[in-house]
N, C-alpha and C positions, 0 to 999 in steps of 0.2 A: 504494500500500500504506500502511495506517495505521501511523504510527510508534509503537513501544512504548517508546521511551526518552523519558521525559517528566520534566522537572525538577520536583521537589516544590515545593509552595507554601511560602511563608516560615514559616507557622505550623503547629505540630503540632496534633493534635486537642485536647489539653489547652489549648493556647494559644488555640485557637478558642473553647473553652468560656469561658475567662476573658474574652476580648474581647467575646463576646456578652453576658455578664453585665454588663460595664462599660458597654456601649452601651445595653442595655435597662434598666439599673438594677434588675434583678430578681435576687434572691439565692436563688431557689428551686432546689433540687438537681434538680428535674424538668427545669427549663429548661436547666440545665447539661448534663445527659446528653442532652437533646434536641438541643442544639447539636452535641454530639460525633457523635451518630448521623446527624443530618440534614445536617450541613455547615452553614456559617454565611455570612451576608452579609459578614462581615469577613475571611474566609479569603483569604490571598494578597493582602490589600489593606492590610496594616499596621494593621488595626483600624479602618479608615475605614468609615463606614456607606455601604452601597450603596442606590441607588434601587430601588423595587419593580420586579420583572421582569414584563413583559407576558406574556399567554397565548401570543402568537406566539413570543416569545423562549424561553419554557419549552418549547414544542413543538420549536423549533429545537435546543435542548439535548438533548432526547430523541432527535432524529434523528441528531445528531452522536454521541451515546453509542451508539445502535444500530449505526451504521456501525463505530465503534471495536470494539464487542463482537463484531460479525460478523467483523472482521479477526482478532481474537484466536481465535475459534472455528476459523477457517480455519487459522491457524498451528498450533493445538493439535490439529487434526483431530478436532473434535467437531461433531456434528450437532445442530441445535436451531433451532426457530422463534423469531424475535425479534419481540416486540411492543413498540411505542413508544407512549407516551401521556402525558397530563398528568392528574394526579389530586390533589385536595386541595392545589392550588396548587404542585405540584412536578412536575418531569419524572420519568418512570419508564421503565425498560426491563425487560421480563420475558423470560427465556429458557425456552422450554418444550420438553421432549423427554425421551428416555430416556437412561440411563447418563450423567447429568450430575453425579453425586455428587462426583466428584473436583474439580469446579468450586466446590463448596460447602465441602468440607473439614470437619475436626472442629470442631463447634460453630460452623460458619459462618465459620471463620477465613479460608479461601481466598476466599470470597465477599466478605468485608469488604475484602480486599486488592484484588480485582478492581474493586470499587465505587470505591475510592480512585483507582485508576489511571484508571478511566473518567471520574471527576469531573475529574481533572487533564487528561485529553484534551479535555474540554469547555472547561475554563478556557483551555487553550492556544489553542484556535480562537476563542473568543469574548471572552476577557479578563474574563469574568464568573465569579465563584465559583458553583459549582452545588450545589444540594441534591438532586441526582439520587439516586434510589433504584433499586438494581439487585437483581433477584431471579432466582434460578435454580431451576427445578424446583419452584416453589411453596414453597421452604424458609421464607421469611420468614412467609408466611401460616400455615403449620403451626406454626412456632415461637411465633408470637403466641398461638395457642390454648393451647399447652403452658404458656407463661409466665402466661397469664391464670389457669390453674388453680393454678399455684404461688403467685401473688399472693393469690388468694382464700383459699387454705389458710393463708398467713401471716397474713392479716387475721383469720381465724377464731381462730387461736392467740392473737393479740394481744388480741382482745376477750375471750377466755375466761380468759386468765391475767394480762392487764394488764402483760405484760413485752415488751420489744422482741424482735423476731425478726430474726436476721441470715441473709440468704440467701447462697448460694454466689456466688463471683466470676462476673461476667457482662461481656459486651461492652457498649458504649454502646447499641447497638440493643436488646439484651435488657433493659438497665436501663430504657430509656425505655418499653418495653412494660409492665414491672412498675409503674413510676411512674404510667402512664396509668390502670391498673386501680385502684391504691390510691387515687389522688386522686379517683376517682369514687365512693368509698365514705366514709361518714360515720364519725367517731370515731377515725380512724387517719390517720397521715401517713407519708411515706417520705422518706429521704434517702440519699445515697451517701457512702461512706467508703472510705479507702484510695486507692492509686494503681494505675494500670494495670501489669500485667494482673490484679492482685488486687483491683480495685475492686469493691465489692459494695453491695447495698442493705440498709438497716436499716428495717424496718417497726415503727412504735412507736405508742403511744396518742397521739392528737392533744392538743396543749396546750389 
C-alpha cells in the first residue's frame, strides 16, 4: 500500500521560487511563478542545482506518481482512469473519469494539494525533486483556456487606456498561464505582486 504520510520538503513554494531565481539569475516574475507552479530543481535540495533529468527518469517519475495517485483513489473510493506520460520535458499524470470534482476543489485548491503530495511521493522514492504535473478531469486544460481569455481582455484594456490592470488573486499555476499569454503579446508586460494566497498579476504597458 502506498504511504500517504510523507515528510514535506525543506522549502516552501515561495522559497523554491527564490532559489530558482538565484540559481538562474533571472529576475522575471514569469519565471518566479513558473517555478512555484512547476516545482523546481532546487526543491528539497537546499538550493543546490540538480543535473538534467533523462527521459527515462521522467517516465519513471510519472509511473511512481501514477501508482501513488491510484492508491489515493482506492483509499478515497473514487473511480478514474490514470494516464502517465512525459510531455514538454516533464512527467505528467492525468486522471480521467466522472464525478471527480471533489478531487479538484474550489479553484483547483484540492488538486494543487494532491499534486504537492504526489511530487513528494516521487521525491521520497527517487531522491529527485519532481516537476510533475497532475490533472484531474481535464481541469487544468479548461482553466488554461479561461485564463487565456482573461489575459487577453486585460491586455486589450491596457492598450486602450494605457493604465495597469490588476487581476484577481490566483494560484501559481493560474498566474503562470496568464504570464505565458501576456508575454507572447507585444506592448505589454506582466508581473506578480502580493503574497500568497492574495498574490495577483498586474498587466501594464511595456517599458
